[in-house]
C-alpha positions as CSV (number, residue, x, y, z in Angstrom):
1,M,-20.4,-20.1,66.7
2,R,-18.3,-23.2,67.5
3,G,-21.1,-24.6,69.6
4,F,-23.6,-24.1,66.8
5,L,-21.4,-25.8,64.3
6,S,-20.7,-28.7,66.7
7,S,-24.4,-29.2,67.4
8,S,-25.9,-28.5,64.0
9,T,-27.4,-31.4,62.1
10,L,-26.5,-29.9,58.8
11,W,-23.0,-31.3,58.9
12,P,-21.8,-34.9,58.8
13,E,-20.9,-36.6,62.1
14,P,-17.0,-36.4,61.6
15,W,-17.3,-32.7,60.8
16,R,-19.3,-32.0,63.9
17,E,-16.7,-33.9,65.9
18,I,-13.9,-31.6,64.5
19,C,-16.0,-28.5,65.0
20,G,-16.5,-29.4,68.7
21,R,-12.7,-29.5,69.4
22,T,-10.6,-26.4,70.1
23,T,-9.0,-24.8,67.1
24,E,-5.5,-25.5,68.5
25,N,-6.1,-29.2,68.1
26,I,-7.4,-29.1,64.5
27,S,-4.9,-29.7,61.7
28,L,-5.3,-29.2,57.9
29,S,-4.9,-32.9,57.2
30,Q,-7.9,-33.6,59.4
31,T,-10.2,-31.0,57.9
32,T,-9.3,-31.4,54.2
33,P,-11.0,-34.7,53.6
34,Y,-14.3,-33.4,55.0
35,F,-14.0,-30.2,53.0
36,A,-13.7,-32.4,49.9
37,H,-16.7,-34.5,50.7
38,M,-18.8,-31.5,51.7
39,L,-18.0,-29.4,48.6
40,L,-17.6,-32.0,45.9
41,F,-19.2,-35.3,46.8
42,P,-21.0,-37.0,49.7
43,P,-19.0,-39.3,52.0
44,N,-17.8,-42.6,50.5
45,E,-19.9,-44.7,52.9
46,R,-23.1,-43.4,51.4
47,R,-24.7,-45.8,48.9
48,L,-25.8,-44.4,45.6
49,S,-28.8,-45.7,43.8
50,W,-29.0,-46.3,40.0
51,S,-32.7,-46.0,40.1
52,T,-33.0,-42.3,40.5
53,W,-31.8,-39.3,38.5
54,E,-30.0,-37.9,41.5
55,G,-28.1,-41.2,41.9
56,W,-27.0,-41.2,38.2
57,R,-25.9,-37.6,38.5
58,E,-23.9,-38.1,41.6
59,R,-22.3,-41.2,40.2
60,L,-21.3,-39.4,37.1
61,W,-20.0,-36.5,39.2
62,K,-17.8,-38.9,41.2
63,Q,-16.6,-40.7,38.0
64,L,-15.7,-37.5,36.1
65,L,-14.5,-35.1,38.8
66,L,-13.2,-37.1,41.7
67,D,-11.9,-40.3,40.0
68,K,-11.2,-38.6,36.7
69,L,-12.4,-41.7,34.8
70,N,-9.5,-43.7,36.4
71,T,-12.0,-46.6,37.0
72,R,-13.3,-49.6,35.2
73,L,-16.2,-47.6,33.8
74,G,-13.7,-45.0,32.5
75,Y,-11.5,-47.7,30.8
76,A,-14.5,-49.3,29.2
77,L,-15.8,-45.9,28.0
78,G,-12.5,-45.0,26.5
79,L,-12.0,-48.3,24.8
80,T,-15.6,-48.2,23.4
81,M,-15.0,-44.7,22.0
82,A,-11.6,-45.6,20.5
83,L,-13.1,-48.7,18.7
84,L,-16.1,-46.6,17.5
85,V,-13.8,-43.9,16.0
86,A,-11.6,-46.6,14.4
87,W,-14.6,-48.3,12.8
88,M,-16.0,-45.0,11.5
89,V,-12.7,-43.9,10.0
90,G,-12.2,-47.4,8.5
91,R,-15.6,-47.4,6.9
92,S,-15.5,-43.8,5.5
93,E,-13.0,-41.5,3.9
94,P,-9.9,-40.3,5.7
95,V,-11.2,-36.8,5.9
96,L,-13.6,-37.9,8.6
97,G,-10.7,-39.0,10.8
98,W,-9.1,-35.6,10.4
99,N,-12.4,-33.9,11.3
100,L,-12.8,-36.0,14.4
101,L,-9.2,-35.2,15.4
102,L,-9.9,-31.5,14.8
103,V,-13.1,-31.7,17.0
104,I,-11.2,-33.5,19.8
105,F,-8.7,-30.6,20.0
106,L,-11.0,-27.8,19.0
107,V,-13.9,-28.2,21.5
108,P,-11.7,-28.1,24.7
109,M,-9.8,-25.2,23.2
110,L,-13.0,-23.2,22.6
111,V,-14.1,-23.9,26.2
112,A,-10.7,-22.8,27.5
113,S,-10.8,-19.7,25.3
114,F,-14.2,-18.7,26.8
115,L,-12.9,-19.1,30.3
116,R,-9.4,-17.7,29.6
117,P,-9.5,-15.2,26.7
118,R,-5.8,-14.5,27.0
119,L,-5.0,-18.2,26.3
120,G,-7.3,-18.1,23.4
121,L,-5.6,-15.0,22.0
122,F,-2.2,-16.6,22.2
123,V,-3.3,-19.8,20.6
124,L,-5.1,-17.9,17.9
125,L,-2.0,-15.9,17.2
126,G,0.0,-19.2,16.7
127,F,-2.8,-20.5,14.5
128,G,-2.6,-17.3,12.4
129,F,1.0,-18.2,11.5
130,V,0.0,-21.6,10.0
131,L,-3.6,-20.9,8.7
132,M,-2.7,-19.8,5.2
133,G,-0.1,-22.6,4.9
134,A,-2.6,-25.2,6.1
135,K,-4.9,-24.2,3.2
136,R,-2.4,-25.6,0.7
137,W,-3.3,-29.2,1.7
138,A,-6.7,-28.7,3.4
139,Q,-8.4,-26.5,0.8
140,D,-11.9,-27.8,1.7
141,A,-11.4,-27.4,5.5
142,P,-13.5,-24.5,7.0
143,L,-10.5,-22.9,8.6
144,G,-11.9,-19.3,8.2
145,L,-15.1,-20.3,9.8
146,I,-13.2,-21.9,12.7
147,V,-11.4,-18.6,13.3
148,D,-14.7,-16.7,13.2
149,V,-16.3,-19.0,15.8
150,W,-13.1,-18.8,17.9
151,I,-13.2,-15.0,18.0
152,L,-16.9,-15.0,18.9
153,V,-16.3,-17.4,21.7
154,M,-13.5,-15.2,23.1
155,A,-15.6,-12.1,22.7
156,S,-18.4,-13.8,24.6
157,G,-16.0,-14.8,27.4
158,S,-14.5,-11.3,27.6
159,F,-18.0,-9.7,27.7
160,F,-19.0,-12.1,30.5
161,Q,-15.8,-11.2,32.4
162,F,-16.5,-7.5,31.9
163,T,-20.0,-7.9,33.4
164,Q,-18.7,-9.9,36.3
165,H,-16.1,-7.3,37.3
166,R,-18.3,-4.3,36.2
167,N,-15.3,-2.4,35.0
168,W,-16.0,-0.8,31.7
169,S,-13.3,1.9,31.8
170,S,-11.2,0.4,29.0
171,L,-14.2,0.3,26.6
172,R,-14.8,4.0,27.1
173,H,-11.5,5.0,25.5
174,P,-11.7,7.2,22.4
175,L,-9.8,4.7,20.4
176,V,-12.5,2.2,21.0
177,W,-15.1,4.7,19.8
178,V,-13.2,5.4,16.6
179,A,-12.8,1.7,15.9
180,A,-16.5,1.2,16.5
181,A,-17.3,4.1,14.1
182,W,-15.2,2.6,11.4
183,I,-16.8,-0.9,11.7
184,L,-20.3,0.6,11.9
185,F,-19.6,2.5,8.6
186,C,-18.5,-0.8,7.0
187,A,-21.7,-2.4,8.2
188,L,-23.8,0.3,6.7
189,E,-22.1,-0.3,3.3
190,Y,-24.6,-3.1,2.9
191,L,-27.2,-0.4,2.2
192,N,-25.0,1.2,-0.5
193,P,-27.1,1.7,-3.6
194,W,-24.2,0.9,-5.9
195,S,-23.6,-2.4,-4.2
196,R,-25.1,-5.4,-5.9
197,A,-23.2,-8.3,-4.4
198,E,-24.5,-9.1,-0.9
199,L,-22.2,-12.2,-0.5
200,G,-19.1,-10.2,-1.3
201,W,-20.1,-7.7,1.4
202,L,-20.7,-10.5,3.8
203,Y,-17.3,-12.1,3.3
204,A,-15.4,-8.8,3.4
205,F,-17.3,-7.5,6.5
206,R,-16.8,-10.8,8.3
207,S,-13.1,-10.4,8.0
208,L,-13.1,-6.8,9.1
209,A,-15.5,-7.4,12.0
210,G,-13.3,-10.2,13.2
211,W,-10.2,-8.0,13.3
212,I,-11.9,-5.2,15.2
213,L,-13.6,-7.6,17.6
214,L,-10.1,-8.8,18.7
215,F,-9.5,-5.3,20.0
216,P,-12.0,-5.4,23.0
217,I,-10.9,-9.0,23.7
218,A,-7.3,-7.9,24.0
219,L,-8.4,-5.0,26.2
220,Y,-9.6,-7.5,28.8
221,A,-6.9,-10.1,28.2
222,I,-3.7,-7.9,28.2
223,Q,-3.8,-5.7,31.3
224,R,-0.5,-6.5,33.1
225,P,3.2,-6.1,32.2
226,R,3.7,-9.8,32.3
227,H,1.0,-10.2,29.7
228,V,2.9,-7.9,27.4
229,M,6.1,-9.8,28.0
230,Q,4.4,-13.2,27.3
231,L,2.9,-11.8,24.1
232,H,6.2,-10.4,22.9
233,R,8.1,-13.6,23.6
234,W,5.5,-15.8,22.0
235,W,5.4,-13.5,18.9
236,V,9.2,-13.5,18.6
237,A,9.4,-17.2,19.0
238,L,6.9,-17.8,16.3
239,V,8.6,-15.4,13.9
240,L,12.1,-16.9,14.6
241,A,10.7,-20.4,13.9
242,S,9.2,-19.1,10.6
243,A,12.5,-17.5,9.7
244,A,14.4,-20.7,10.4
245,L,12.1,-22.7,8.3
246,G,12.4,-20.1,5.5
247,L,16.2,-20.4,5.5
248,Y,15.9,-24.2,5.5
249,Q,13.7,-23.9,2.4
250,W,16.2,-21.6,0.8
251,F,19.4,-23.6,1.4
252,V,18.0,-27.2,1.4
253,G,14.8,-26.7,-0.6
254,P,11.1,-27.1,0.0
255,F,9.6,-30.3,1.1
256,S,8.3,-32.7,-1.5
257,W,4.6,-31.9,-1.0
258,E,5.4,-28.2,-1.1
259,L,7.3,-28.6,-4.3
260,D,4.3,-30.5,-5.8
261,W,2.0,-27.6,-4.8
262,L,4.4,-25.0,-6.3
263,M,4.7,-26.9,-9.6
264,A,0.9,-27.3,-9.9
265,D,0.7,-23.6,-11.0
266,Q,3.2,-22.5,-13.7
267,D,2.6,-18.8,-13.0
268,R,3.2,-19.2,-9.3
269,F,6.3,-21.3,-9.9
270,E,7.8,-18.6,-12.1
271,Q,6.8,-15.8,-9.8
272,W,8.4,-17.4,-6.7
273,S,11.7,-18.1,-8.4
274,L,14.7,-16.0,-7.4
275,N,18.2,-16.5,-8.8
276,G,17.5,-20.1,-9.7
277,K,16.0,-21.0,-6.4
278,M,12.5,-20.9,-4.9
279,K,11.7,-18.1,-2.6
280,P,11.0,-19.4,0.9
281,F,7.5,-18.9,2.4
282,A,7.7,-20.9,5.7
283,F,4.2,-21.3,7.1
284,F,2.8,-18.3,5.3
285,A,0.7,-17.7,2.2
286,D,3.7,-16.3,0.1
287,P,7.3,-15.1,0.5
288,T,6.2,-11.5,0.8
289,V,4.4,-12.3,4.1
290,L,7.6,-13.9,5.4
291,G,9.6,-10.8,4.5
292,T,7.2,-8.3,6.0
293,V,6.6,-10.2,9.2
294,S,10.4,-10.6,9.7
295,S,10.9,-6.9,9.0
296,V,8.5,-5.5,11.5
297,T,9.7,-8.0,14.1
298,L,13.3,-7.1,13.4
299,V,12.7,-3.4,14.3
300,T,10.7,-4.4,17.4
301,V,13.4,-6.7,18.6
302,L,16.1,-4.1,18.1
303,I,14.2,-1.4,20.0
304,L,13.4,-3.6,23.0
305,G,16.7,-5.4,23.0
306,L,18.8,-2.3,22.9
307,R,16.8,-0.1,25.2
308,P,18.6,1.9,27.9
309,G,19.9,-0.3,30.7
310,A,19.8,-3.6,28.7
311,S,22.2,-6.2,29.9
312,L,25.0,-7.6,27.8
313,R,23.3,-11.0,27.5
314,R,20.2,-9.3,26.2
315,K,22.2,-7.4,23.6
316,L,24.0,-10.5,22.4
317,G,20.7,-12.3,22.1
318,T,19.2,-9.4,20.2
319,A,22.2,-9.5,17.8
320,A,21.7,-13.2,17.1
321,M,17.9,-12.9,16.5
322,S,18.5,-9.9,14.3
323,A,20.9,-11.8,12.1
324,L,18.4,-14.6,11.6
325,L,15.6,-12.2,10.8
326,M,17.7,-10.2,8.4
327,A,18.7,-13.4,6.6
328,A,15.0,-14.3,6.2
329,I,14.3,-10.8,4.8
330,L,17.1,-11.1,2.2
331,V,16.0,-14.6,0.9
332,S,12.3,-13.6,0.8
333,G,13.0,-11.3,-2.2
334,S,10.5,-8.8,-1.0
335,K,11.3,-5.2,-1.8
336,L,9.0,-3.8,0.8
337,A,10.6,-6.0,3.5
338,L,14.0,-4.6,2.6
339,M,12.8,-1.0,3.0
340,L,10.7,-1.3,6.2
341,P,13.6,-1.8,8.7
342,I,15.3,1.4,7.5
343,V,12.1,3.4,7.6
344,G,11.2,2.0,11.0
345,W,14.6,2.7,12.6
346,V,14.5,6.3,11.3
347,F,11.0,6.7,12.8
348,Y,12.2,5.3,16.1
349,A,15.2,7.8,16.0
350,M,12.8,10.7,15.6
351,L,10.5,9.3,18.3
352,S,13.2,8.7,21.0
353,L,15.8,11.4,20.1
354,R,18.5,9.3,21.7
355,K,22.0,10.3,20.4
356,P,23.2,6.7,19.6
357,V,19.9,6.0,17.7
358,L,20.1,9.2,15.8
359,I,23.7,8.4,14.7
360,S,22.8,4.9,13.6
361,A,19.8,6.2,11.7
362,A,22.0,8.7,9.9
363,V,24.4,5.8,9.0
364,L,21.6,3.7,7.7
365,L,20.4,6.6,5.5
366,L,23.9,7.0,4.1
367,L,24.1,3.3,3.3
368,G,20.7,3.5,1.6
369,A,21.9,6.4,-0.5
370,A,25.0,4.4,-1.5
371,L,22.9,1.4,-2.4
372,V,20.8,3.6,-4.7
373,W,23.5,5.7,-6.4
374,L,26.6,3.5,-6.5
375,P,26.8,1.7,-9.9
376,I,27.7,-1.8,-8.6
377,R,26.6,-4.7,-10.7
378,H,25.6,-7.6,-8.4
379,P,22.2,-9.3,-8.1
380,A,21.8,-8.8,-4.4
381,W,23.0,-5.1,-4.6
382,E,20.6,-4.4,-7.5
383,Q,17.7,-6.0,-5.6
384,A,18.4,-3.8,-2.6
385,S,18.7,-0.7,-4.8
386,R,15.4,-1.4,-6.5
387,A,13.8,-1.8,-3.0
388,L,15.1,1.5,-1.8
389,N,14.3,3.3,-5.1
390,P,11.0,1.8,-6.3
391,W,9.9,4.8,-8.2
392,N,11.7,3.8,-11.4
393,G,10.4,0.2,-11.3
394,T,7.8,-1.2,-13.7
395,G,5.6,-2.3,-10.8
396,Y,5.4,1.1,-9.3
397,L,4.6,2.8,-12.6
398,L,1.9,0.3,-13.3
399,R,0.4,0.8,-9.9
400,E,0.4,4.6,-10.4
401,Q,-1.3,4.2,-13.8
402,N,-4.1,2.0,-12.3
403,Q,-4.6,4.5,-9.5
404,S,-4.7,7.5,-11.7
405,W,-7.6,6.4,-13.8
406,V,-9.6,5.2,-10.8
407,Q,-9.2,8.4,-8.8
408,P,-12.0,10.4,-10.6
409,F,-14.4,7.5,-9.8
410,I,-13.5,7.7,-6.1
411,W,-14.3,11.4,-5.9
412,E,-17.7,10.8,-7.6
413,H,-18.6,8.1,-5.1
414,P,-18.1,9.4,-1.6
415,I,-19.3,6.2,0.0
416,G,-17.8,3.8,-2.6
417,V,-19.4,0.9,-4.3
418,G,-19.6,-1.5,-1.4
419,L,-17.4,-4.0,0.3
420,G,-16.1,-7.0,-1.7
421,K,-16.1,-5.4,-5.2
422,T,-12.3,-5.6,-5.9
423,G,-9.7,-8.2,-5.8
424,D,-10.5,-11.9,-5.4
425,L,-13.8,-11.2,-3.8
426,G,-14.9,-9.0,-6.7
427,K,-13.9,-11.6,-9.3
428,R,-15.9,-14.2,-7.3
429,F,-19.1,-12.4,-6.4
430,A,-19.3,-9.5,-8.8
431,P,-17.6,-10.5,-12.1
432,D,-19.9,-8.3,-14.1
433,V,-18.6,-5.1,-12.3
434,W,-15.7,-3.5,-14.1
435,L,-14.0,-2.8,-10.7
436,S,-13.6,-6.5,-10.1
437,E,-10.6,-6.3,-12.5
438,F,-9.0,-3.5,-10.6
439,P,-5.9,-4.8,-8.7
440,P,-6.1,-3.3,-5.2
441,D,-2.3,-3.4,-4.6
442,S,-2.6,-0.8,-1.8
443,A,-4.9,-1.1,1.2
444,Y,-5.8,2.6,0.9
445,M,-6.9,2.3,-2.7
446,R,-9.1,-0.7,-1.9
447,I,-10.7,1.1,1.0
448,A,-11.2,4.3,-1.1
449,V,-12.8,2.3,-4.0
450,E,-15.1,0.2,-1.8
451,T,-16.0,2.7,1.0
452,G,-15.3,6.0,-0.8
453,W,-13.2,8.9,0.5
454,I,-15.5,9.1,3.6
455,G,-14.5,5.6,4.5
456,L,-10.8,6.3,3.8
457,F,-11.1,9.4,6.1
458,L,-12.5,7.2,8.9
459,F,-9.8,4.5,8.4
460,L,-7.0,7.1,8.6
461,G,-8.8,8.6,11.6
462,L,-8.4,5.2,13.3
463,Y,-4.6,5.3,12.7
464,F,-4.6,8.9,14.0
465,A,-6.3,7.7,17.2
466,I,-3.7,4.9,17.5
467,F,-0.7,7.3,17.3
468,W,-2.4,9.9,19.4
469,T,-3.0,7.3,22.2
470,G,0.5,5.9,21.9
471,I,2.4,9.3,21.8
472,Q,0.3,10.6,24.7
473,G,1.1,7.5,26.8
474,L,4.8,7.8,25.8
475,F,5.2,11.3,27.1
476,R,3.3,10.4,30.3
477,A,5.4,7.2,30.9
478,S,8.1,7.4,33.6
479,T,9.6,3.9,33.5
480,T,12.3,2.7,31.1
481,R,10.5,-0.4,30.2
482,M,7.2,1.3,29.5
483,K,8.9,3.8,27.2
484,A,10.6,1.0,25.3
485,W,7.2,-0.7,24.8
486,Y,5.7,2.5,23.5
487,H,8.6,3.1,21.2
488,A,8.5,-0.5,19.8
489,Y,4.7,-0.8,19.3
490,L,4.3,2.7,17.9
491,T,7.0,1.8,15.4
492,F,5.2,-1.4,14.6
493,A,2.0,0.5,13.9
494,F,3.9,3.0,11.7
495,L,5.4,0.2,9.7
496,V,1.9,-1.2,9.1
497,L,0.8,2.3,8.0
498,I,3.7,2.5,5.5
499,G,3.3,-1.0,4.3
500,N,-0.4,-0.5,3.5
501,T,0.7,1.7,0.6
502,A,2.0,-1.3,-1.3
503,Q,0.3,-4.2,0.5
504,Q,-2.7,-4.9,2.8
505,L,-0.8,-5.4,6.0
506,H,-3.6,-4.4,8.4
507,T,-5.6,-7.5,7.5
508,Q,-2.6,-9.8,6.6
509,L,-2.1,-12.8,8.8
510,P,-0.6,-12.7,11.4
511,I,0.3,-8.9,11.3
512,G,-3.4,-8.0,11.6
513,L,-3.8,-10.1,14.7
514,M,-0.8,-8.5,16.4
515,L,-1.9,-5.0,15.4
516,M,-5.2,-5.3,17.4
517,M,-3.3,-6.6,20.4
518,L,-0.9,-3.7,20.3
519,M,-3.8,-1.3,20.2
520,A,-5.0,-2.8,23.5
521,I,-1.5,-2.4,25.0
522,L,-1.4,1.3,24.0
523,V,-4.8,1.8,25.7
524,N,-3.9,-0.1,28.9
525,G,-0.4,1.3,29.1
526,A,-1.2,3.8,31.9
527,K,-2.6,1.0,34.1
528,M,0.3,-1.3,33.4
529,E,2.9,1.3,34.5
530,T,1.7,1.1,38.1
531,S,2.5,-2.6,38.2
532,L,6.2,-2.3,37.2
533,I,9.0,-3.0,39.7
534,P,10.5,-0.1,41.6
535,E,13.9,-0.5,39.9
536,E,12.4,0.5,36.6
537,Q,11.5,3.9,38.0
538,V,15.1,5.1,37.4
539,L,15.5,6.6,33.9
540,P,19.1,6.7,32.6
541,L,20.0,9.7,30.5
542,P,19.7,9.2,26.7
């Protein structure tokens, strides 16, 4: 073989010289330059012609890949593009400059998301935190379309990777089939005979299809324990940044451009006032989102930070993060956000059956009962009391009244009236339909009206599949860390299930994005457990 390589005319002369020597005399420093020339570009002494297409292609290959535009041609090209962009922005409106800046960052990110779907998921999750806030000053920007294209690019990249590895086991999971059945039923709602607003169906289905499409993307992207740890740290960092900004808005006040946006709508200004101050909203659409995101994250942080065997440093860090999140919940003024931590901790206590957790859950229930029944006159105390006892509030009674008169209509229409007939989409695309005035405060009522009781049954079947998968994996798990992950993410899904009774958390940014990723973690949990370190195999007693 060595003789063939040394005598072959396929290799350059220096390479034949190296191949003719003994292997003991060959060093890496000698072979590396020839590998580079052989794989990337011909030897430097070769003259390239500008008169042929091959010469142009090889010159561009050398300029872009080997020299990385660190040449006179690269400097001239960069200066020309900079002057051209400056001239275009100067001659046109400023929005063109923002669009060019967006394209400069977006195109490389789309390419990276196709090649590395996990990177795209993490960046999209961060984008989900600021998307609704960005619409305040960029109302005409196609941010929703950018998200849709982003998801399609990641889905194409994940499908390409699945075909390359020829491993379709994750996509054969029953949870995937239930999610596919739900989205297929929503697609068939286009043929609903009671539906007369095709654009409303298109906008509603586009959002639902985007959420469900994130599930198979996450199935490919999150398959290792380190992926779960990276996702958790990234999520907590984003929520802590949001909570810190919310507290800044509460104690210092909103920024000037935010205050102008608030005062542009009198109803919004009055609705977002609390005790003489403006409710903080951080990066989100409204203060309620800040409160609900902080609530579900608070429970997740407590479960993972206080798991069996956690170090003292981890417990102290958990206490500090919990204090920050709890402060954000209080200043958000959301009643649902005040109730979710107690409900989530009680659910975790029943799930884990650990004695310290059961005791702390009992203490929380006693404190909640004291908040409801003790006649203490204080604004903060009364707010917490109304959150834990919403059944006497005017909002709950109005919601019950609206749901009572629409329930006979739901039973008479088993497949509903089609997507996009209620809420803002209904007012926009079907103003002549009386259901467009129906306020879908609950996600379940909206699904029942638009897809009927059959669609509601399929949607609840999706949640049943989530909990079935998670609880089955929990009882099969043998490591402390894996059990903690199952506890935390099952509790997260349960809080979304409860929150849907008063809000639409399953499609709310960024909770909807995180929910799809957690579904993938529950499915891939069995494969992840084999990758954990051996020390985690020891389970301390509860």
